N, CA and C of each residue as an Amber inpcrd file, in Angstrom:
protein
   360
   3.5320000  16.1580000 -17.1080000   2.3350000  15.3650000 -16.9040000
   2.6210000  13.8960000 -17.2140000   3.3440000  13.6550000 -18.3140000
   3.6680000  12.2850000 -18.7120000   4.4960000  11.5870000 -17.6360000
   5.4840000  12.2940000 -17.0800000   6.3390000  11.6690000 -16.0760000
   5.6010000  11.3890000 -14.7770000   4.7220000  12.2830000 -14.3940000
   3.9190000  12.0410000 -13.2020000   3.0240000  10.8160000 -13.4130000
   2.4610000  10.6820000 -14.6190000   1.6660000   9.5050000 -14.9530000
   2.4850000   8.2300000 -14.8860000   3.7190000   8.3030000 -15.3580000
   4.5960000   7.1260000 -15.2940000   4.9480000   6.7730000 -13.8550000
   5.1440000   7.7920000 -13.0260000   5.4390000   7.5370000 -11.6070000
   4.2450000   6.8750000 -10.9320000   3.0420000   7.4180000 -11.1570000
   1.8390000   6.7990000 -10.5830000   1.6910000   5.3620000 -11.0690000
   1.9060000   5.1650000 -12.3660000   1.7970000   3.8210000 -12.9360000
   2.8130000   2.8840000 -12.2990000   4.0360000   3.3630000 -12.1260000
   5.0760000   2.5510000 -11.4980000   4.7230000   2.1660000 -10.0740000
   4.1360000   3.0980000  -9.3260000   3.7170000   2.7940000  -7.9580000
   2.6280000   1.7200000  -7.9350000   1.6740000   1.8370000  -8.8560000
   0.5900000   0.8490000  -8.9330000   1.1510000  -0.5160000  -9.3200000
   2.0170000  -0.5350000 -10.3290000   2.6040000  -1.8060000 -10.7790000
   3.4240000  -2.4350000  -9.6570000   4.2160000  -1.6310000  -8.9550000
   5.0160000  -2.1670000  -7.8490000   4.1280000  -2.7280000  -6.7340000
   3.0580000  -2.0190000  -6.4140000   2.1440000  -2.4810000  -5.3690000
   1.4980000  -3.8100000  -5.7580000   1.0000000  -3.8840000  -6.9920000
   0.3540000  -5.1190000  -7.4530000   1.3580000  -6.2680000  -7.5560000
   2.5800000  -5.9760000  -8.0090000   3.5990000  -7.0250000  -8.1240000
   3.9630000  -7.5700000  -6.7430000   4.1130000  -6.6830000  -5.7720000
   4.4270000  -7.1190000  -4.4110000   3.2880000  -7.9760000  -3.8490000
   2.0650000  -7.5040000  -4.0200000   0.9060000  -8.2410000  -3.5210000
   0.7880000  -9.6140000  -4.1780000   0.9760000  -9.6510000  -5.4960000
   0.8840000 -10.9300000  -6.2160000   1.9930000 -11.8800000  -5.7820000
   3.1960000 -11.3450000  -5.5630000   4.3030000 -12.2140000  -5.1530000
   4.0380000 -12.8380000  -3.7830000   3.3910000 -12.0750000  -2.8880000
   3.0340000 -12.6350000  -1.5870000   2.0390000 -13.7840000  -1.7420000
   1.0930000 -13.6050000  -2.6590000   0.0930000 -14.6610000  -2.8810000
   0.7280000 -15.8850000  -3.5350000   1.5750000 -15.6530000  -4.5200000
   2.1980000 -16.7740000  -5.2310000   3.2040000 -17.5050000  -4.3520000
   3.7920000 -16.8040000  -3.3730000   4.7210000 -17.4430000  -2.4470000
   4.0320000 -18.3890000  -1.4820000   2.7590000 -18.1880000  -1.2670000
   1.9170000 -19.0420000  -0.4180000   2.5360000 -19.3390000   0.9470000
   3.0240000 -18.2900000   1.5990000   3.5770000 -18.4760000   2.9410000
   2.4370000 -18.7900000   3.9100000   2.7470000 -19.4400000   5.0030000
   1.7060000 -19.7740000   5.9800000   0.9550000 -18.5430000   6.4950000
   1.6650000 -17.4070000   6.6560000   1.0120000 -16.1860000   7.1280000
  -0.0370000 -15.6970000   6.1370000   0.2900000 -15.7440000   4.8470000
  -0.6510000 -15.2880000   3.8160000  -1.8450000 -16.2350000   3.7470000
  -1.5980000 -17.5200000   3.8240000  -2.6880000 -18.5020000   3.8020000
  -3.6130000 -18.2800000   4.9960000  -3.0310000 -18.0400000   6.1770000
  -3.8480000 -17.7840000   7.3690000  -4.6720000 -16.5090000   7.1950000
  -4.0680000 -15.4800000   6.6240000  -4.7950000 -14.2340000   6.3900000
  -5.9710000 -14.4240000   5.4520000  -5.7620000 -15.2010000   4.4130000
  -6.8450000 -15.4660000   3.4670000  -7.9550000 -16.2700000   4.1220000
  -7.5820000 -17.2650000   4.8950000  -8.5960000 -18.0790000   5.5620000
  -9.3570000 -17.2570000   6.5970000  -8.6800000 -16.3310000   7.2670000
  -9.3470000 -15.4250000   8.2050000 -10.3550000 -14.5420000   7.4600000
 -10.0380000 -14.2190000   6.2050000 -10.9290000 -13.3920000   5.3850000
 -12.1010000 -14.1810000   4.8180000 -12.0750000 -15.4880000   4.9990000
 -13.1730000 -16.3160000   4.5030000 -12.8890000 -16.9810000   3.1710000
 -11.6510000 -16.8760000   2.6890000 -11.2740000 -17.5050000   1.4210000
 -10.3600000 -18.6880000   1.7030000 -10.5590000 -19.8030000   1.0220000
  -9.6620000 -20.9360000   1.2410000  -8.2680000 -20.6380000   0.6660000
  -7.2600000 -21.1690000   1.3110000  -5.8870000 -20.9790000   0.8490000
  -5.6580000 -21.5090000  -0.5550000  -6.5040000 -22.4160000  -0.9920000
  -6.3360000 -23.0180000  -2.3170000  -6.5650000 -22.0220000  -3.4610000
  -7.1470000 -20.8630000  -3.1740000  -7.4020000 -19.8780000  -4.2420000
  -6.2560000 -18.8910000  -4.4090000  -5.2440000 -18.9610000  -3.5460000
  -4.1400000 -18.0040000  -3.6170000  -3.4440000 -17.9900000  -4.9660000
  -3.1560000 -19.1420000  -5.5060000  -2.4540000 -19.2100000  -6.7870000
  -3.2680000 -18.5380000  -7.8900000  -4.5450000 -18.8690000  -7.9820000
  -5.3980000 -18.2790000  -9.0180000  -5.5290000 -16.7670000  -8.8450000
  -5.6730000 -16.3140000  -7.6190000  -5.8030000 -14.8740000  -7.3800000
  -4.4880000 -14.1660000  -7.6800000  -3.3760000 -14.7630000  -7.3000000
  -2.0730000 -14.1690000  -7.6020000  -1.8200000 -14.0530000  -9.0970000
  -2.1660000 -15.0890000  -9.8430000  -2.0040000 -15.0550000 -11.3000000
  -2.9270000 -14.0120000 -11.9130000  -4.1520000 -13.9360000 -11.4270000
  -5.1000000 -12.9300000 -11.9190000  -4.5580000 -11.5250000 -11.6750000
  -4.0330000 -11.3040000 -10.4900000  -3.4730000  -9.9950000 -10.1550000
  -2.2930000  -9.6520000 -11.0730000  -1.4250000 -10.6170000 -11.3240000
  -0.2930000 -10.3880000 -12.2370000  -0.7730000 -10.0790000 -13.6500000
  -1.7660000 -10.8020000 -14.1150000  -2.3020000 -10.5670000 -15.4560000
  -2.8800000  -9.1520000 -15.5670000  -3.6590000  -8.7480000 -14.5810000
  -4.2150000  -7.3870000 -14.5780000  -3.1020000  -6.3500000 -14.5850000
  -2.0700000  -6.5840000 -13.7860000  -0.9410000  -5.6630000 -13.6960000
  -0.2160000  -5.5260000 -15.0360000   0.0330000  -6.6500000 -15.6880000
   0.7310000  -6.6130000 -16.9780000  -0.1130000  -5.8870000 -18.0150000
  -1.4000000  -6.1880000 -18.0770000  -2.2720000  -5.5010000 -19.0310000
  -2.3030000  -4.0000000 -18.7680000  -2.2640000  -3.6040000 -17.5050000
  -2.2580000  -2.1930000 -17.1550000  -0.9290000  -1.5250000 -17.5380000
   0.1700000  -2.2260000 -17.3760000   1.4940000  -1.6540000 -17.6190000
   1.8030000  -1.4760000 -19.1070000   1.2170000  -2.3060000 -19.9590000
   1.4950000  -2.2400000 -21.4010000   0.6070000  -1.1560000 -22.0240000
   1.2040000  -0.1500000 -22.6550000   0.4020000   0.9640000 -23.1830000
  -0.7540000   0.5430000 -24.0910000  -0.5410000  -0.4480000 -24.9150000
  -1.5800000  -0.8630000 -25.8630000  -2.8210000  -1.4360000 -25.1730000
  -2.6400000  -2.0530000 -24.0030000  -3.7580000  -2.6860000 -23.2860000
  -4.0410000  -2.0100000 -21.9440000  -3.5100000  -0.8040000 -21.7520000
  -3.5910000  -0.1420000 -20.4510000  -5.0220000   0.1550000 -20.0160000
  -5.8960000   0.5290000 -20.9310000  -7.2830000   0.8340000 -20.5430000
  -7.9820000  -0.4360000 -20.0620000  -7.8470000  -1.5270000 -20.7980000
  -8.4080000  -2.7990000 -20.3460000  -7.8030000  -3.1850000 -19.0020000
  -6.4930000  -3.0150000 -18.8600000  -5.8270000  -3.3300000 -17.6000000
  -6.3620000  -2.4990000 -16.4520000  -6.5950000  -1.2090000 -16.6990000
  -7.1260000  -0.3350000 -15.6420000  -8.5240000  -0.7770000 -15.2220000
  -9.3310000  -1.1720000 -16.1780000 -10.6710000  -1.6630000 -15.8640000
 -10.5800000  -2.9370000 -15.0200000  -9.7010000  -3.8440000 -15.4100000
  -9.5440000  -5.0930000 -14.6590000  -8.9490000  -4.8510000 -13.2730000
  -7.9700000  -3.9470000 -13.1850000  -7.3900000  -3.6020000 -11.8840000
  -8.4670000  -3.0130000 -10.9820000  -9.3190000  -2.1690000 -11.5400000
 -10.4010000  -1.5760000 -10.7610000 -11.3440000  -2.6550000 -10.2230000
 -11.6900000  -3.6160000 -11.0550000 -12.5400000  -4.7120000 -10.6020000
 -11.8710000  -5.5430000  -9.5190000 -10.6060000  -5.8350000  -9.7130000
  -9.8500000  -6.6030000  -8.7260000  -9.8150000  -5.8640000  -7.3890000
  -9.5090000  -4.5740000  -7.4470000  -9.4290000  -3.7820000  -6.2240000
 -10.7980000  -3.5750000  -5.5780000 -11.8440000  -3.5920000  -6.3900000
 -13.1960000  -3.5370000  -5.8370000 -13.4780000  -4.7490000  -4.9690000
 -13.0150000  -5.9000000  -5.3990000 -13.1700000  -7.1120000  -4.5950000
 -12.3790000  -7.0300000  -3.2990000 -11.1630000  -6.4810000  -3.3840000
 -10.3460000  -6.3100000  -2.1740000 -11.0190000  -5.3350000  -1.2080000
 -11.5610000  -4.2460000  -1.7460000 -12.2630000  -3.2760000  -0.9100000
 -13.4610000  -3.9270000  -0.2350000 -14.2150000  -4.6870000  -1.0000000
 -15.3960000  -5.3650000  -0.4560000 -15.0190000  -6.3170000   0.6780000
 -13.9370000  -7.0420000   0.5180000 -13.4990000  -7.9650000   1.5560000
 -13.1450000  -7.2060000   2.8310000 -12.4120000  -6.0950000   2.6910000
 -12.0420000  -5.3050000   3.8640000 -13.2780000  -4.7080000   4.5490000
 -14.2250000  -4.2420000   3.7600000 -15.4570000  -3.6730000   4.3440000
 -16.2160000  -4.7530000   5.1030000 -16.3330000  -5.9300000   4.4990000
 -17.0580000  -7.0380000   5.1360000 -16.4340000  -7.4220000   6.4630000
 -15.1060000  -7.3030000   6.5690000 -14.4050000  -7.6710000   7.7970000
 -14.2290000  -6.4920000   8.7520000 -14.8130000  -5.3520000   8.4170000
 -14.6850000  -4.1210000   9.2190000 -13.2220000  -3.7210000   9.4040000
 -12.4300000  -3.8790000   8.3550000 -11.0230000  -3.4810000   8.3500000
 -10.8740000  -2.1910000   7.5520000  -9.7720000  -1.4590000   7.7540000
  -9.5370000  -0.2610000   6.9450000  -9.4860000  -0.6350000   5.4560000
 -10.1710000   0.1420000   4.6270000 -10.2710000  -0.2120000   3.2130000
  -9.7820000   0.8880000   2.2770000  -9.0910000   1.8820000   2.8080000
  -8.6590000   2.9980000   1.9760000  -7.5370000   2.6020000   1.0160000
  -6.6760000   1.6590000   1.3870000  -5.5280000   1.3010000   0.5470000
  -5.9350000   0.8250000  -0.8470000  -6.8580000  -0.1580000  -0.9960000
  -7.2060000  -0.5700000  -2.3520000  -7.8990000   0.5440000  -3.1470000
  -8.6240000   1.4080000  -2.4510000  -9.2590000   2.5280000  -3.1520000
  -8.1940000   3.4780000  -3.6880000  -7.1850000   3.7740000  -2.8710000
  -6.1170000   4.6700000  -3.3150000  -5.3160000   4.0800000  -4.4740000
  -5.0730000   2.7850000  -4.4360000  -4.3590000   2.1470000  -5.5530000
  -5.1720000   2.3060000  -6.8360000  -6.4850000   2.1340000  -6.7510000
  -7.3460000   2.3190000  -7.9190000  -7.3340000   3.7550000  -8.4250000
  -7.3640000   4.7110000  -7.5220000  -7.3090000   6.1260000  -7.9120000
  -5.9750000   6.4190000  -8.5950000  -4.8860000   5.9170000  -8.0190000
  -3.5760000   6.1240000  -8.6330000  -3.4840000   5.4510000  -9.9990000
  -4.1260000   4.2920000 -10.1460000  -4.1100000   3.5920000 -11.4380000
  -4.7610000   4.4460000 -12.5200000  -5.9420000   4.9780000 -12.2290000
  -6.6360000   5.7970000 -13.2250000  -5.9530000   7.1440000 -13.4220000
  -5.4160000   7.7300000 -12.3520000  -4.6910000   8.9970000 -12.4920000
  -3.4500000   8.7980000 -13.3460000  -2.7310000   7.7170000 -13.1140000
  -1.5460000   7.4240000 -13.9180000  -1.8890000   7.2410000 -15.3810000
  -2.9530000   6.5160000 -15.6490000  -3.3690000   6.2970000 -17.0340000
  -3.8350000   7.5970000 -17.6690000  -4.5870000   8.3870000 -16.9340000
  -5.0850000   9.6660000 -17.4440000  -3.9220000  10.5910000 -17.8070000
  -2.9190000  10.6310000 -16.9540000  -1.7920000  11.5290000 -17.1840000
  -0.8720000  11.0610000 -18.3060000  -0.8150000   9.7630000 -18.5630000
   0.1120000   9.2760000 -19.5950000  -0.5550000   8.9510000 -20.9290000
  -1.8750000   9.0370000 -21.0180000  -2.5690000   8.6760000 -22.2560000
  -3.4270000   9.8390000 -22.7520000  -2.9630000  10.4740000 -23.8250000
  -3.6760000  11.6330000 -24.3880000  -5.0650000  11.2470000 -24.8850000
  -5.2370000  10.0240000 -25.3460000  -6.5570000   9.5960000 -25.8300000
  -7.5770000   9.5960000 -24.6980000  -7.1670000   9.1740000 -23.5300000
  -8.0760000   9.1680000 -22.3850000  -8.3840000  10.5950000 -21.9390000
  -7.3720000  11.4600000 -21.9690000  -7.6090000  12.8660000 -21.6080000
  -8.5710000  13.5210000 -22.5890000  -8.4930000  13.1540000 -23.8610000
  -9.4270000  13.7150000 -24.8590000 -10.8380000  13.1760000 -24.6350000
 -10.9310000  11.9410000 -24.2150000 -12.2320000  11.3200000 -23.9650000
 -12.8850000  11.8620000 -22.7000000 -12.0810000  12.1280000 -21.6850000
 -12.5770000  12.5880000 -20.3740000 -11.9060000  13.9110000 -19.9950000
 -12.2410000  14.9890000 -20.6660000 -11.5670000  16.2560000 -20.3300000
 -11.9950000  16.7530000 -18.9530000 -11.0180000  17.1990000 -18.1690000
 -11.3240000  17.7290000 -16.8380000 -11.6900000  19.2120000 -16.8980000
 -11.3520000  19.8310000 -18.0000000 -11.7390000  21.2250000 -18.1830000
 -12.1510000  21.4200000 -19.6480000 -12.9410000  22.4040000 -19.8710000
 -13.4110000  22.6600000 -21.2310000 -12.4100000  23.5180000 -21.9930000
 -12.2810000  23.2270000 -23.2570000 -11.4150000  24.0220000 -24.1220000
 -12.1240000  25.3280000 -24.4530000 -11.3650000  26.4250000 -24.5900000
 -12.0170000  27.7170000 -24.9320000 -12.5750000  27.7150000 -26.3220000
């Protein structure tokens, strides 16, 4: 269970790191995509840094619950943007599900707080 949680966590961290690096790189394609979404290119740096901060908080065991909450909020905004533009929005939802599944599988305190089955 612990290793599966670490794998899920690694996938989430890799996805967020890749996404943040694209934003921080500020390539013309990314800027155009953001402007098409209704966001000015000038917000890319702030959004990329925010995404990295959420990712780091999620990856560190001591702050993982706060990180998961922040990642969920961040991904909620991404989902909302995709819905508003009538684009497929399953990807940010799946990343959020994997984030919480990874945390649930690797943190016994969370499993005790949110048991999926009752103890006999």
